[in-house]
C-alpha positions in Angstrom: -59.2 -203.9 35.2 -62.5 -205.6 36.0 -65.1 -203.3 37.6 -65.4 -205.7 40.7 -61.7 -205.4 41.2 -61.7 -201.7 41.1 -64.7 -201.6 43.6 -62.9 -204.1 45.9 -59.7 -202.0 45.8 -61.7 -198.8 46.7 -63.5 -200.6 49.5 -60.5 -202.2 51.2 -58.4 -199.1 51.5 -59.6 -198.3 55.0 -59.2 -201.8 56.2 -55.6 -202.0 54.7 -55.0 -198.6 56.3 -55.9 -200.0 59.8 -53.9 -203.2 59.1 -50.8 -201.2 58.0 -51.1 -198.9 61.0 -51.4 -201.8 63.4 -48.4 -203.7 61.9 -46.3 -200.4 61.9 -45.8 -200.5 58.1 -45.5 -197.3 56.3 -49.1 -196.1 55.4 -47.8 -194.4 52.3 -47.3 -197.9 50.8 -51.1 -198.0 50.3 -50.6 -195.9 47.3 -49.9 -199.3 45.5 -53.6 -200.1 46.1 -54.7 -196.8 44.3 -52.6 -197.1 41.3 -54.4 -200.0 39.5 -57.6 -197.9 39.6 -56.0 -195.6 37.0 -56.5 -198.4 34.4 -60.1 -198.8 35.3 -61.9 -197.1 32.4 -65.5 -197.8 33.3 -67.4 -195.7 35.7 -70.5 -196.9 37.4 -72.1 -193.5 37.1 -71.9 -191.1 34.2 -69.5 -188.3 34.7 -67.1 -190.2 36.8 -64.8 -191.7 34.4 -62.1 -189.2 35.6 -62.1 -190.5 39.1 -60.2 -193.7 38.4 -57.2 -192.0 36.8 -57.1 -189.4 39.6 -57.1 -192.3 42.1 -54.0 -193.6 40.4 -52.3 -190.3 40.6 -53.2 -190.1 44.3 -51.5 -193.6 44.6 -48.4 -192.5 42.8 -48.1 -189.3 44.9 -48.3 -191.3 48.0 -45.4 -193.5 47.0 -43.3 -190.6 45.6 -44.0 -188.3 48.6 -43.7 -191.3 51.1 -46.9 -189.8 52.6 -50.3 -191.5 53.5 -52.1 -188.0 52.9 -53.1 -188.8 49.3 -54.4 -192.3 50.4 -56.4 -190.6 53.3 -57.8 -187.9 50.9 -59.2 -190.6 48.6 -62.6 -190.9 50.5 -62.8 -187.0 50.3 -62.2 -187.2 46.6 -64.9 -189.8 46.0 -67.5 -187.7 48.0 -66.5 -184.6 46.1 -66.7 -186.4 42.8 -70.2 -187.9 43.7 -71.4 -184.5 44.9 -70.4 -182.8 41.7 -72.0 -185.4 39.5 -75.3 -185.5 41.4 -75.4 -181.6 41.8 -74.8 -181.1 38.1 -77.5 -183.6 37.2 -80.0 -181.2 39.0 -79.5 -178.8 36.0 -79.9 -181.6 33.4 -83.1 -182.8 31.9 -83.0 -185.8 34.1 -81.3 -186.0 37.5 -79.0 -188.8 38.5 -81.6 -190.6 40.5 -84.2 -190.2 37.8 -81.8 -191.9 35.3 -81.3 -194.8 37.7 -85.1 -194.9 38.4 -85.9 -195.1 34.7 -83.8 -198.2 34.3 -86.5 -200.1 36.0 -89.4 -197.9 35.4 -89.0 -196.2 31.9 -92.4 -194.6 32.1 -91.8 -192.8 35.3 -94.7 -190.6 36.2 -94.4 -186.8 36.9 -94.7 -187.5 40.6 -91.8 -189.8 40.3 -89.8 -187.3 38.5 -90.4 -184.8 41.4 -89.6 -187.4 44.0 -86.4 -188.4 42.3 -85.3 -184.7 42.2 -85.8 -184.5 46.0 -83.8 -187.7 46.5 -81.0 -186.4 44.2 -80.9 -183.2 46.5 -80.8 -185.4 49.6 -77.9 -187.4 48.1 -76.0 -184.1 47.3 -76.5 -183.0 51.0 -75.2 -186.5 52.1 -72.2 -186.3 49.9 -71.4 -182.9 51.2 -71.7 -183.8 54.9 -70.0 -187.2 54.5 -67.1 -185.6 52.5 -66.7 -182.8 55.1 -66.5 -185.4 58.0 -64.0 -187.4 55.8 -61.9 -184.4 55.5 -62.2 -183.7 59.2 -60.8 -187.2 59.9 -57.9 -186.4 57.6 -57.2 -183.0 59.3 -57.6 -184.5 62.8 -54.7 -186.7 61.8 -55.5 -189.9 63.9 -55.3 -193.1 61.8 -57.8 -194.8 64.1 -60.5 -192.1 63.8 -59.9 -191.9 60.0 -60.2 -195.7 59.6 -63.3 -196.1 61.8 -65.2 -193.4 60.0 -64.1 -194.0 56.4 -63.9 -197.8 56.7 -67.0 -198.5 58.9 -69.3 -195.6 59.7 -69.5 -194.0 56.3 -70.5 -197.3 54.8 -73.1 -197.8 57.5 -74.4 -194.3 56.7 -74.6 -195.0 53.0 -76.6 -198.3 53.8 -78.9 -196.4 56.1 -79.3 -193.7 53.4 -80.1 -196.4 50.8 -82.5 -198.4 53.2 -84.3 -195.2 54.4 -84.9 -194.0 50.9 -86.1 -197.3 49.7 -88.7 -197.3 52.7 -89.7 -193.9 51.9 -90.1 -194.7 48.2 -92.5 -197.7 49.2 -94.6 -195.3 51.2 -94.7 -192.6 48.5 -95.7 -195.3 45.9 -98.6 -196.5 48.2 -99.9 -192.9 48.7 -99.9 -191.9 45.0 
């Protein structure tokens, strides 16, 4: 499965959840969207290759159980996976953000290494908080609340985090 198709499948689940809910269709049918992710072998970040097969298992469970719970838990799974990968990288020689930074700046100065460590910690906090809120929307058991948060607000927050970090990085670079 092409990487772009797996990404689209992951992104449209909340929108499809809302559509199925609106049309009165069984929400557990959305497990069909998760199953193809099992064949997606490439992970955008090191350490996340296991996420695609687990998503496929969630899809199969949704269909077998005739329950939307595995589909609604998918955003929680993604946040937990990202938190684990980023947190484990804090113990590695290079943090996840440092690895990404070195793709464009191979000779990253020591100040950049310290900065990327702090950004990795910030992303860990983000994934912990975002995943907790995603879980709260599952436990609240309101499809509208789940869809609005996981299909809109979470993506806006990710964009704000990325944009805010970029602005801070520009300022840090200017000031040494």
